[in-house]
C-alpha positions as CSV (number, residue, x, y, z in Angstrom):
1,M,0.1,0.0,-0.1
2,S,1.3,3.2,-0.9
3,T,1.4,6.3,1.3
4,S,-0.7,9.0,0.1
5,P,-2.4,12.2,1.5
6,R,-5.8,10.7,1.9
7,R,-4.2,8.0,4.3
8,S,-3.0,10.9,6.8
9,R,-5.9,10.5,9.1
10,V,-5.7,6.4,9.6
11,S,-7.5,6.7,12.8
12,Q,-10.6,8.5,11.0
13,L,-10.9,5.7,8.7
14,I,-11.9,3.3,11.2
15,I,-14.6,5.4,12.6
16,L,-16.4,5.0,9.0
17,V,-15.8,1.1,9.5
18,V,-17.6,1.0,12.6
19,T,-20.0,4.0,12.7
20,M,-20.0,5.5,9.1
21,L,-21.2,8.9,10.7
22,L,-21.8,11.2,8.0
23,V,-20.6,14.3,9.6
24,V,-18.9,16.2,7.0
25,A,-16.7,19.3,7.6
26,P,-17.6,22.5,6.1
27,T,-15.8,23.3,2.7
28,K,-15.9,26.2,0.2
29,A,-18.4,24.8,-1.8
30,R,-20.8,25.0,1.4
31,Q,-20.0,28.3,2.0
32,Q,-20.7,29.5,-1.4
33,D,-24.0,27.3,-1.8
34,A,-25.9,30.9,-1.5
35,A,-25.0,31.7,-5.2
36,P,-24.4,29.8,-8.5
37,H,-20.8,28.8,-8.9
38,H,-18.5,26.2,-10.6
39,V,-16.6,23.8,-8.4
40,V,-14.0,21.4,-9.2
41,V,-13.1,18.8,-6.5
42,P,-10.0,16.5,-6.6
43,L,-10.4,13.1,-6.3
44,V,-8.7,12.9,-3.1
45,R,-8.7,16.2,-0.8
46,D,-7.2,17.0,2.8
47,G,-7.4,13.4,4.0
48,Q,-11.2,13.3,4.4
49,V,-13.0,10.1,5.3
50,I,-16.1,11.5,3.9
51,T,-16.0,14.6,1.4
52,R,-19.1,16.7,0.5
53,L,-19.0,17.9,-3.1
54,S,-22.6,19.0,-3.4
55,G,-25.8,19.7,-1.4
56,D,-26.2,18.4,2.2
57,P,-26.9,14.8,2.9
58,N,-28.5,15.5,6.4
59,I,-31.3,17.5,4.8
60,A,-34.5,15.8,3.9
61,G,-35.5,16.0,0.2
62,A,-32.3,17.8,-0.7
63,P,-30.1,16.2,-3.5
64,F,-26.3,15.6,-2.4
65,V,-23.1,14.1,-3.7
66,I,-20.5,12.8,-1.3
67,R,-17.5,10.6,-1.6
68,I,-16.4,7.9,0.9
69,E,-13.3,6.0,1.4
70,N,-12.8,2.7,2.5
71,V,-9.3,1.0,3.8
72,D,-7.7,-2.1,2.4
73,G,-9.6,-5.2,3.8
74,Q,-12.6,-2.9,5.1
75,I,-15.9,-4.8,5.7
76,V,-19.1,-2.4,5.6
77,F,-21.5,-4.6,7.9
78,P,-25.0,-5.0,6.4
79,H,-27.3,-2.0,6.4
80,W,-29.9,0.1,4.9
81,H,-30.7,3.6,3.9
82,P,-34.1,5.5,4.2
83,E,-33.7,6.8,0.5
84,D,-32.1,5.3,-2.7
85,E,-28.5,5.3,-3.0
86,H,-26.7,5.8,-6.2
87,I,-22.8,4.5,-6.2
88,V,-20.2,5.2,-8.6
89,V,-16.8,3.6,-8.1
90,V,-14.1,6.4,-8.7
91,Q,-10.9,4.6,-7.2
92,G,-10.0,1.0,-6.5
93,T,-11.9,-2.0,-6.5
94,W,-15.2,-2.2,-4.4
95,Y,-17.5,-5.3,-3.5
96,L,-21.3,-4.8,-2.9
97,G,-23.7,-7.3,-2.0
98,A,-27.2,-7.7,-1.0
99,G,-28.9,-9.3,2.3
100,D,-29.0,-9.1,5.8
101,R,-26.0,-11.2,6.4
102,F,-22.3,-10.5,5.1
103,S,-21.6,-13.3,2.4
104,R,-18.2,-13.1,0.4
105,A,-19.9,-15.3,-1.9
106,D,-22.6,-12.8,-2.7
107,L,-20.2,-10.0,-3.4
108,R,-20.4,-8.4,-6.6
109,E,-17.1,-6.8,-8.1
110,L,-17.1,-3.1,-8.9
111,T,-14.3,-1.5,-10.6
112,V,-13.6,2.3,-11.5
113,G,-16.5,3.6,-13.5
114,S,-19.0,1.0,-12.2
115,Y,-22.5,2.1,-11.1
116,A,-24.8,0.3,-8.5
117,L,-28.3,1.3,-7.3
118,V,-29.3,0.4,-3.9
119,P,-33.0,0.9,-3.3
120,K,-34.1,2.4,-0.1
121,K,-34.6,0.1,2.8
122,M,-32.8,-2.7,1.0
123,N,-30.2,-4.6,3.6
124,H,-26.6,-4.4,1.6
125,F,-23.2,-4.9,2.7
126,A,-19.7,-4.3,1.1
127,W,-15.7,-5.1,1.1
128,S,-13.0,-3.2,-0.1
129,Q,-9.9,-4.5,-2.0
130,G,-7.3,-2.2,-1.6
131,G,-8.0,1.4,-0.8
132,T,-11.1,2.8,-2.6
133,V,-13.2,5.7,-2.9
134,I,-16.9,5.5,-4.0
135,Q,-19.1,8.5,-5.1
136,V,-22.6,8.4,-3.6
137,H,-25.6,10.7,-4.7
138,G,-29.1,10.8,-3.9
139,I,-31.9,12.6,-2.0
140,G,-31.3,13.3,1.7
141,P,-31.4,12.5,4.4
142,F,-28.6,10.1,4.2
143,R,-28.7,7.7,7.2
144,I,-27.0,4.5,7.9
145,N,-29.0,1.9,9.7
146,F,-26.9,-1.4,10.7
147,V,-29.1,-4.5,10.6
148,D,-26.7,-5.4,14.1
149,D,-26.0,-3.5,17.3
150,L,-22.4,-3.0,16.5
151,K,-20.0,-3.1,19.4
152,L,-17.2,-0.6,19.4
153,L,-13.6,-1.2,21.0
154,R,-13.6,2.5,22.1
155,N,-16.7,2.0,24.5
156,P,-15.6,0.7,27.8
157,G,-18.8,-1.4,27.9
158,D,-18.1,-3.4,25.0
159,A,-14.4,-4.4,26.0
160,S,-15.4,-8.2,26.6
161,F,-16.5,-8.4,22.9
162,F,-12.7,-7.8,21.7
163,K,-9.3,-9.9,22.1
164,F,-7.1,-7.1,21.4
165,K,-7.1,-3.5,23.0
166,A,-6.3,-0.2,21.4
167,G,-2.6,0.2,21.4
168,D,-1.6,-3.5,21.2
169,R,1.0,-4.1,18.5
170,V,-0.3,-7.0,16.5
171,R,0.9,-8.9,13.3
172,G,-1.2,-9.7,10.2
173,A,-0.6,-10.9,6.6
174,K,-0.5,-7.1,5.7
175,G,2.1,-6.3,7.9
176,T,3.0,-5.1,12.0
177,G,1.2,-2.5,13.5
178,V,-0.9,-0.8,16.3
179,V,-4.6,-1.5,17.0
180,R,-6.2,2.1,16.7
181,M,-10.1,1.1,16.4
182,G,-12.4,-2.0,16.2
183,A,-15.8,-3.1,15.9
184,H,-17.8,-6.4,16.5
185,S,-20.7,-7.7,15.0
186,P,-22.6,-10.0,17.2
187,R,-25.0,-11.1,14.4
188,E,-22.1,-11.8,12.1
189,K,-19.9,-13.2,15.0
190,T,-17.1,-10.9,13.2
191,T,-14.7,-8.6,14.7
192,Q,-12.8,-6.3,12.9
193,Y,-9.8,-4.1,13.6
194,L,-7.9,-1.2,12.2
195,I,-4.2,-1.7,12.1
196,E,-2.0,1.4,11.9
197,T,1.4,0.2,10.2
198,A,3.0,3.8,9.8
199,P,1.6,7.2,10.6
200,N,0.1,7.4,7.1
201,D,-0.8,4.0,6.3
202,G,-3.0,1.2,7.6
203,Y,-5.5,-1.8,6.9
204,A,-8.4,-3.4,8.2
205,A,-8.1,-7.2,9.4
206,L,-10.3,-9.7,11.3
207,E,-9.5,-10.9,14.7
208,E,-8.7,-14.5,13.6
209,D,-6.0,-13.2,11.2
210,L,-4.2,-11.2,13.9
211,H,-1.6,-12.1,16.2
212,I,-0.1,-10.2,19.4
213,V,3.7,-9.2,19.0
214,P,5.6,-9.8,21.9
215,N,7.2,-6.6,23.6
């Protein structure tokens, strides 16, 4: 995995993994929304996990366009949206499947330029091969409703669901690094962690694929 500006906030990326919070930082485009204008947004900008390109995904009835980053190996657990979701892959290879249980056998490969429509209230899931960026457009509000009650490593009350702790040094197939964040799906019986291999790099891995590195 190569180092790039968009990986400069590795710890932010797992927040997307575990919560998919759509809190988008204000942009110049947002500040100028009151008047017609021409906006060109680079593919990757300022290391943001979610970049708002147009509109506001939080406003009901309002059109929006956003981009979402996924780290290498990231699983997006089954979830649904209250409105239709239109997806275009703009970087990397992304996999999408339909259903209320994550199944690699049901994933469909989407390469750069591929388009997918996820109808409102349809359960679906995803997986990222390498670092990816997807562009999403639709009508707000854009909300992520997970099928399962995810447990988060950062929550003290959820600690019993995790083998590793934040700060543990572990080894996986994609390198040795430090556990930064994690999420557990009781329904899927799956635990995923963000492993930071360097200040500007990292990947997502399943618990069973990681081993503690002795001090």
